[in-house]
PLY file of the C-alpha trace (Angstrom):
ply
format ascii 1.0
element vertex 460
property float x
property float y
property float z
element edge 459
property int vertex1
property int vertex2
end_header
112.01 111.03 111.89
115.36 111.57 110.91
118.43 108.84 111.53
119.70 108.87 115.02
123.04 108.68 116.04
122.88 104.77 117.06
121.23 104.13 113.59
124.24 105.83 111.64
126.25 103.45 113.81
124.34 100.35 112.54
124.64 102.36 109.05
128.57 102.94 109.21
129.16 99.24 110.33
130.93 96.80 108.11
128.26 94.49 107.24
125.75 97.32 106.33
128.27 99.04 104.14
128.52 96.09 102.46
125.04 96.47 101.46
126.68 99.17 99.25
128.51 96.73 96.89
124.99 94.33 96.76
122.75 95.13 94.01
118.89 94.87 94.48
118.33 93.48 91.02
121.31 91.24 90.44
122.25 91.27 87.34
118.85 92.44 85.90
121.08 95.73 84.50
122.04 93.71 81.58
119.29 94.06 80.14
117.89 97.30 82.33
121.56 99.47 82.28
120.19 101.52 85.09
119.13 98.93 87.36
122.57 99.15 89.69
120.74 100.47 92.63
121.97 98.46 96.26
120.40 96.89 98.70
121.70 99.64 100.85
119.30 102.52 99.75
116.74 99.49 99.62
117.27 98.86 103.30
116.89 102.77 104.40
113.89 103.18 102.10
112.13 100.26 104.02
113.35 101.65 107.27
111.19 105.02 106.22
108.34 103.07 104.98
108.05 100.73 107.91
108.14 104.17 110.01
105.04 105.28 108.29
103.22 102.15 108.58
103.54 101.21 111.92
102.77 105.04 112.88
99.99 104.68 110.97
99.19 101.57 112.43
99.79 102.84 116.19
97.35 106.19 115.46
94.64 104.42 115.05
94.44 102.12 117.89
94.11 105.28 119.93
91.54 106.50 117.40
89.66 102.98 118.82
90.08 104.74 122.46
93.28 102.77 123.73
95.46 104.16 126.06
98.47 105.92 124.58
101.59 106.09 126.26
104.07 108.40 124.54
107.19 106.52 125.32
106.31 103.04 124.33
105.37 104.54 121.12
108.81 105.64 120.54
110.41 102.27 121.71
108.46 100.46 119.30
108.97 103.04 116.40
112.57 102.93 117.04
112.77 98.94 117.76
110.73 98.61 113.48
112.93 101.21 112.25
116.30 99.21 113.59
114.78 95.91 112.87
113.65 97.58 109.60
117.38 98.24 108.65
119.06 95.04 109.52
116.11 92.98 107.22
118.72 92.30 104.16
122.18 92.36 106.07
122.35 88.77 105.59
122.17 88.93 101.71
124.94 87.32 99.95
126.46 88.24 96.61
124.06 89.10 93.82
120.93 89.25 96.39
118.79 86.23 95.61
120.79 84.96 92.99
123.26 84.16 95.31
120.59 83.14 97.84
119.38 80.17 95.23
123.19 79.45 95.15
123.46 78.98 98.48
120.11 77.04 98.63
121.73 75.17 95.73
125.15 74.09 97.68
123.24 73.21 100.80
121.38 76.17 102.41
118.25 76.38 103.19
115.48 78.36 101.79
115.44 81.89 103.00
119.05 82.11 103.83
119.58 85.91 104.32
117.25 86.04 107.15
119.06 83.16 108.88
122.13 84.53 108.07
120.59 88.10 108.86
120.51 86.74 112.55
123.51 85.29 113.13
125.46 88.32 112.08
123.17 90.49 114.41
124.32 88.22 117.27
127.95 88.02 115.95
130.99 90.17 117.51
131.22 93.11 115.34
127.51 93.64 115.33
126.21 92.45 118.89
127.32 96.18 120.69
126.29 98.12 118.13
122.82 96.59 118.48
122.86 96.66 121.60
123.86 100.60 121.55
120.87 101.09 119.44
118.24 99.49 121.33
119.22 100.92 124.29
119.15 104.91 122.99
115.47 104.24 122.84
114.86 102.72 126.09
114.76 98.94 124.54
117.42 96.11 124.57
118.73 93.68 122.24
116.63 90.71 123.11
114.18 92.45 122.08
115.40 93.59 118.82
116.35 89.91 117.80
112.42 89.03 118.51
112.00 91.21 115.60
114.53 89.68 113.72
113.74 86.23 114.29
110.10 87.21 114.09
108.80 85.51 117.56
105.16 85.47 118.42
105.90 87.95 121.33
106.12 90.85 118.59
103.04 92.98 118.01
101.05 91.16 115.52
100.62 94.23 112.96
104.62 94.98 113.46
105.48 91.37 112.25
102.98 92.74 109.20
104.47 95.66 108.41
108.02 93.84 108.14
106.88 90.91 106.40
103.89 90.28 104.73
101.63 90.33 101.93
101.77 94.12 102.37
105.07 94.95 103.72
107.51 97.85 104.12
109.76 95.93 101.83
107.71 95.11 98.61
106.38 98.88 98.94
109.91 100.14 98.82
111.26 97.63 96.27
108.15 98.01 93.90
108.19 101.75 93.35
112.11 101.81 93.53
113.03 99.31 91.34
110.47 100.63 89.28
112.24 103.90 88.64
115.42 102.37 88.30
114.50 99.86 85.33
112.76 102.73 83.61
109.01 101.08 83.60
106.31 102.17 84.61
104.82 98.81 86.44
105.76 99.22 89.69
103.71 102.38 90.88
100.52 102.83 93.68
99.93 105.41 95.36
101.58 104.73 98.51
100.62 107.83 100.22
96.69 106.73 99.90
97.42 103.58 100.98
99.03 104.30 104.40
95.98 106.69 105.04
93.47 103.60 104.74
95.78 101.33 107.29
94.13 100.52 110.21
94.69 98.08 112.76
92.20 96.17 114.61
92.35 93.51 117.34
96.25 94.05 116.57
96.12 92.92 113.13
96.50 95.16 109.86
93.91 95.69 108.07
93.35 98.15 104.81
89.95 100.26 104.75
87.55 98.41 102.35
87.42 102.32 100.57
91.37 101.24 100.32
90.50 98.76 97.91
91.03 100.88 94.53
94.68 101.06 95.97
95.29 97.54 96.95
94.04 96.89 93.28
96.82 99.21 92.13
99.40 97.23 94.75
98.88 94.02 93.24
98.48 94.96 89.65
102.12 96.36 90.12
103.30 93.56 91.79
102.16 91.60 89.11
103.23 93.70 85.62
107.03 93.86 87.63
107.05 90.05 88.06
106.04 89.41 84.27
107.64 92.35 82.96
110.92 92.34 84.84
112.01 89.78 87.61
110.72 87.44 84.81
111.73 88.28 81.50
113.55 86.07 79.64
116.82 87.88 78.99
117.21 88.59 82.93
116.33 84.97 83.16
118.87 83.75 81.04
121.83 86.05 82.69
120.80 84.73 86.16
120.90 81.17 85.39
124.70 82.20 83.86
125.62 83.81 86.93
124.03 81.51 89.19
126.11 78.48 87.57
128.76 80.42 88.02
128.18 80.73 91.45
127.52 77.35 92.57
130.76 76.55 90.61
133.26 78.96 92.55
131.25 77.96 96.16
132.65 74.28 95.36
135.89 75.54 94.41
135.86 77.31 98.00
136.75 80.70 96.38
133.21 81.77 98.02
131.97 80.98 101.42
129.64 78.53 101.83
126.12 78.96 104.39
127.77 76.65 106.99
131.26 78.79 106.42
129.35 81.91 107.15
126.84 80.26 109.69
130.24 79.22 111.89
132.06 82.68 110.74
130.06 85.46 110.14
132.73 87.34 110.00
133.07 85.97 106.17
130.31 87.60 104.84
132.00 91.61 105.13
133.94 90.36 101.86
131.10 88.52 99.94
129.78 91.38 97.61
129.13 91.88 93.59
132.94 93.19 93.27
134.16 90.36 94.96
132.29 88.09 92.76
132.98 89.66 89.51
136.68 89.68 90.14
136.83 86.08 90.62
134.41 85.53 87.14
137.02 87.85 84.80
139.84 85.52 86.31
137.57 82.37 85.23
137.14 84.34 81.51
140.55 85.33 81.29
141.55 81.51 82.28
143.70 82.56 85.18
141.71 81.68 88.34
143.31 79.56 90.83
142.35 77.62 94.21
143.28 79.45 97.53
146.62 76.98 97.09
147.61 78.82 94.25
146.83 75.83 91.90
145.37 76.78 88.02
141.77 75.72 88.11
140.96 74.41 84.66
137.06 74.52 83.85
136.08 75.01 80.59
132.08 75.47 80.73
132.88 78.23 84.01
135.33 79.73 81.22
132.54 79.52 78.92
130.05 81.08 81.28
132.42 83.67 82.66
132.90 85.26 79.04
129.37 85.22 78.67
128.08 87.09 81.44
130.93 89.77 81.05
130.64 90.13 77.51
126.70 90.36 77.71
126.51 87.32 75.64
123.43 85.74 76.26
121.92 82.06 76.60
118.95 82.06 74.05
116.07 80.38 74.72
115.64 76.82 73.97
112.43 75.98 75.63
110.03 77.11 77.80
106.53 75.83 79.52
104.30 78.47 81.18
101.63 78.04 83.59
99.60 80.87 84.26
97.32 79.40 87.78
94.21 81.63 88.00
93.15 82.18 92.06
90.53 80.20 92.28
91.60 77.07 89.59
93.36 75.37 92.52
90.40 74.17 94.01
88.53 72.69 90.23
89.84 69.44 90.99
87.98 68.78 94.26
84.46 69.43 92.84
85.56 67.87 89.11
84.36 64.68 89.06
83.79 64.33 85.07
86.10 66.11 83.63
84.57 64.97 79.93
81.71 67.20 81.13
83.98 70.45 81.72
86.99 70.42 78.71
87.89 73.87 79.54
88.53 72.37 83.32
90.13 69.21 82.03
92.31 71.07 79.90
93.67 73.22 82.65
94.23 70.82 85.00
95.95 68.36 82.39
98.41 71.63 81.49
99.50 71.63 85.72
99.70 67.87 85.84
102.53 68.24 82.76
104.15 71.03 83.73
104.49 69.69 87.53
105.91 66.72 85.90
108.77 68.22 83.90
109.24 70.33 86.73
110.54 67.46 89.10
112.35 65.38 86.33
114.14 69.01 85.93
115.02 69.64 89.90
115.92 66.34 90.09
118.15 66.80 87.32
116.66 63.10 84.98
117.93 65.04 81.82
120.96 65.98 82.76
122.37 63.06 80.89
120.41 63.69 77.94
121.76 67.41 77.71
125.11 66.09 78.75
124.98 63.86 75.50
124.05 66.61 73.54
126.41 68.99 74.62
129.04 66.44 74.31
128.33 65.98 70.51
128.69 69.51 69.56
132.22 69.45 72.07
130.60 71.90 74.37
130.71 71.96 78.44
127.39 70.20 79.46
127.34 73.71 81.94
126.22 75.52 78.65
122.21 74.24 78.92
121.06 76.51 82.05
117.65 75.10 83.29
115.46 78.30 85.59
112.50 77.74 86.90
110.53 80.30 88.43
107.68 79.92 90.35
105.63 83.08 91.93
102.36 83.81 93.18
100.31 87.01 93.73
98.54 86.06 97.18
94.83 87.31 97.93
93.21 89.55 99.95
90.60 88.24 102.58
87.63 89.85 104.28
87.37 88.00 106.99
89.17 89.08 110.67
91.29 86.44 112.05
90.38 85.50 115.55
92.94 86.56 118.75
95.63 84.06 118.95
95.33 82.32 115.61
98.02 82.33 113.63
97.77 84.87 110.48
98.18 84.18 106.96
99.96 85.91 104.14
96.57 87.34 102.49
96.15 91.22 102.35
92.96 91.88 104.74
90.79 94.49 103.81
88.24 95.52 106.95
84.77 95.82 105.05
82.65 99.25 105.66
79.06 97.70 106.98
76.05 98.65 105.15
72.69 98.66 106.18
72.00 95.30 105.71
75.05 94.29 107.39
77.14 92.94 104.39
80.20 94.06 102.67
79.83 96.78 99.78
82.60 96.64 98.04
83.61 94.41 94.88
86.45 94.60 93.31
89.60 93.52 90.93
91.61 92.08 93.91
89.32 89.42 93.90
90.23 88.29 90.44
93.87 89.58 90.65
94.68 87.84 94.09
96.01 84.45 94.37
97.48 84.55 90.91
100.63 82.37 90.13
103.02 82.61 87.44
104.88 79.85 86.92
107.35 79.41 84.06
109.69 76.79 83.15
112.75 78.10 80.73
115.77 76.10 79.07
118.53 78.15 77.85
120.64 77.14 75.59
123.58 77.32 72.74
122.25 78.29 69.17
123.83 75.14 67.70
121.89 72.84 70.29
119.26 74.65 70.91
116.81 72.64 68.53
118.10 69.31 70.20
117.14 70.27 73.23
113.63 71.34 72.56
112.72 68.02 70.80
114.10 66.14 73.94
112.16 67.97 76.53
108.99 68.85 73.96
108.69 64.69 73.86
108.63 64.49 77.02
105.34 66.98 77.63
104.05 64.72 74.55
104.41 67.19 72.26
0 1
1 2
2 3
3 4
4 5
5 6
6 7
7 8
8 9
9 10
10 11
11 12
12 13
13 14
14 15
15 16
16 17
17 18
18 19
19 20
20 21
21 22
22 23
23 24
24 25
25 26
26 27
27 28
28 29
29 30
30 31
31 32
32 33
33 34
34 35
35 36
36 37
37 38
38 39
39 40
40 41
41 42
42 43
43 44
44 45
45 46
46 47
47 48
48 49
49 50
50 51
51 52
52 53
53 54
54 55
55 56
56 57
57 58
58 59
59 60
60 61
61 62
62 63
63 64
64 65
65 66
66 67
67 68
68 69
69 70
70 71
71 72
72 73
73 74
74 75
75 76
76 77
77 78
78 79
79 80
80 81
81 82
82 83
83 84
84 85
85 86
86 87
87 88
88 89
89 90
90 91
91 92
92 93
93 94
94 95
95 96
96 97
97 98
98 99
99 100
100 101
101 102
102 103
103 104
104 105
105 106
106 107
107 108
108 109
109 110
110 111
111 112
112 113
113 114
114 115
115 116
116 117
117 118
118 119
119 120
120 121
121 122
122 123
123 124
124 125
125 126
126 127
127 128
128 129
129 130
130 131
131 132
132 133
133 134
134 135
135 136
136 137
137 138
138 139
139 140
140 141
141 142
142 143
143 144
144 145
145 146
146 147
147 148
148 149
149 150
150 151
151 152
152 153
153 154
154 155
155 156
156 157
157 158
158 159
159 160
160 161
161 162
162 163
163 164
164 165
165 166
166 167
167 168
168 169
169 170
170 171
171 172
172 173
173 174
174 175
175 176
176 177
177 178
178 179
179 180
180 181
181 182
182 183
183 184
184 185
185 186
186 187
187 188
188 189
189 190
190 191
191 192
192 193
193 194
194 195
195 196
196 197
197 198
198 199
199 200
200 201
201 202
202 203
203 204
204 205
205 206
206 207
207 208
208 209
209 210
210 211
211 212
212 213
213 214
214 215
215 216
216 217
217 218
218 219
219 220
220 221
221 222
222 223
223 224
224 225
225 226
226 227
227 228
228 229
229 230
230 231
231 232
232 233
233 234
234 235
235 236
236 237
237 238
238 239
239 240
240 241
241 242
242 243
243 244
244 245
245 246
246 247
247 248
248 249
249 250
250 251
251 252
252 253
253 254
254 255
255 256
256 257
257 258
258 259
259 260
260 261
261 262
262 263
263 264
264 265
265 266
266 267
267 268
268 269
269 270
270 271
271 272
272 273
273 274
274 275
275 276
276 277
277 278
278 279
279 280
280 281
281 282
282 283
283 284
284 285
285 286
286 287
287 288
288 289
289 290
290 291
291 292
292 293
293 294
294 295
295 296
296 297
297 298
298 299
299 300
300 301
301 302
302 303
303 304
304 305
305 306
306 307
307 308
308 309
309 310
310 311
311 312
312 313
313 314
314 315
315 316
316 317
317 318
318 319
319 320
320 321
321 322
322 323
323 324
324 325
325 326
326 327
327 328
328 329
329 330
330 331
331 332
332 333
333 334
334 335
335 336
336 337
337 338
338 339
339 340
340 341
341 342
342 343
343 344
344 345
345 346
346 347
347 348
348 349
349 350
350 351
351 352
352 353
353 354
354 355
355 356
356 357
357 358
358 359
359 360
360 361
361 362
362 363
363 364
364 365
365 366
366 367
367 368
368 369
369 370
370 371
371 372
372 373
373 374
374 375
375 376
376 377
377 378
378 379
379 380
380 381
381 382
382 383
383 384
384 385
385 386
386 387
387 388
388 389
389 390
390 391
391 392
392 393
393 394
394 395
395 396
396 397
397 398
398 399
399 400
400 401
401 402
402 403
403 404
404 405
405 406
406 407
407 408
408 409
409 410
410 411
411 412
412 413
413 414
414 415
415 416
416 417
417 418
418 419
419 420
420 421
421 422
422 423
423 424
424 425
425 426
426 427
427 428
428 429
429 430
430 431
431 432
432 433
433 434
434 435
435 436
436 437
437 438
438 439
439 440
440 441
441 442
442 443
443 444
444 445
445 446
446 447
447 448
448 449
449 450
450 451
451 452
452 453
453 454
454 455
455 456
456 457
457 458
458 459
């Protein structure tokens, strides 16, 4: 199925063309030089994969004896394609790094989804989406149901668009792996497509495809561990986020609420605009909108580091690796003295959570400011990065009709003669793992003092 005239109209609209100038992996190209691919190509890839997944699921429904209406199938696939094209249209500059900056300055979580819905309802997008919807026998409100993920959309289609096994993740794993030059994000996508089933309006994977789910989960784990959470990427991402926070505070980039109230503002918010401002800040010639020059040594310092690729060294790190079943340990641990390994895990969790909460609330800011002041450094030169990622698990139980879906991947068991599922797999060990890391970056001259200040709070 090629790109239709109406889909091209969406692609050619200003907000969508803007995605050519928004990099998929924000500042990761400072570590992986070829990782400069954009949200535009990713959105086209998601449209292609979502079409394949929805088609496989729909075809399975027909194999189960459901009556097939070809016109309904074409309409449904058309709606999926339009929704997939639009799924990232609300991204700010620097993708998820920009989204974190919006959250830091008052925006909600998953701000790009909220802004995407605002854009689709705006005057310069609504007519385009309406014409595209009409061309497939649908209407604008149906498309908005997909964008807003309302219960009126079939459950398996919502899973295709947003779940732990969706077209978005399938595309970015393989695309990011290719552009970063690593081999971690590879899995047998075609085999996975052939194992997709639709049972009780739910997207499931045939148990014979459990080995592909293993590869998929391992690919996600490795890409997060080796690429997305890479410590040097985290250093530059922290610098970029702090710079963006300041640019938003100076009203040189729009806030979440400003874009929400006037969606057209996002058309000019891209990586080019961001780095243009960074260049001015690094040269000490950044000005307010009224022309008054901005004097901000911290912003100038960080902008130079970002442009000249001078990372801030890692001063402190506290990782926490939670195993898939460790969350339930506390429920049956009546006497941790009899379970020393369990007691250690629970203690590590407690220390990590306490430190994470303190850093999020800024309880160390006075200490950091004092250390920086003693060395004539701006306080912004201490960058705190807290990254919590969970690789969700799998379920071998079908949710009942009408029950709200969880986020696990559902593996539909093959029944043996005794009625039990036959497959035991690595997915039970991989699924549910979470990777949590606290990192604090600081200039070389104060690294030791920052490390000591944080280590003492952990009882080290």
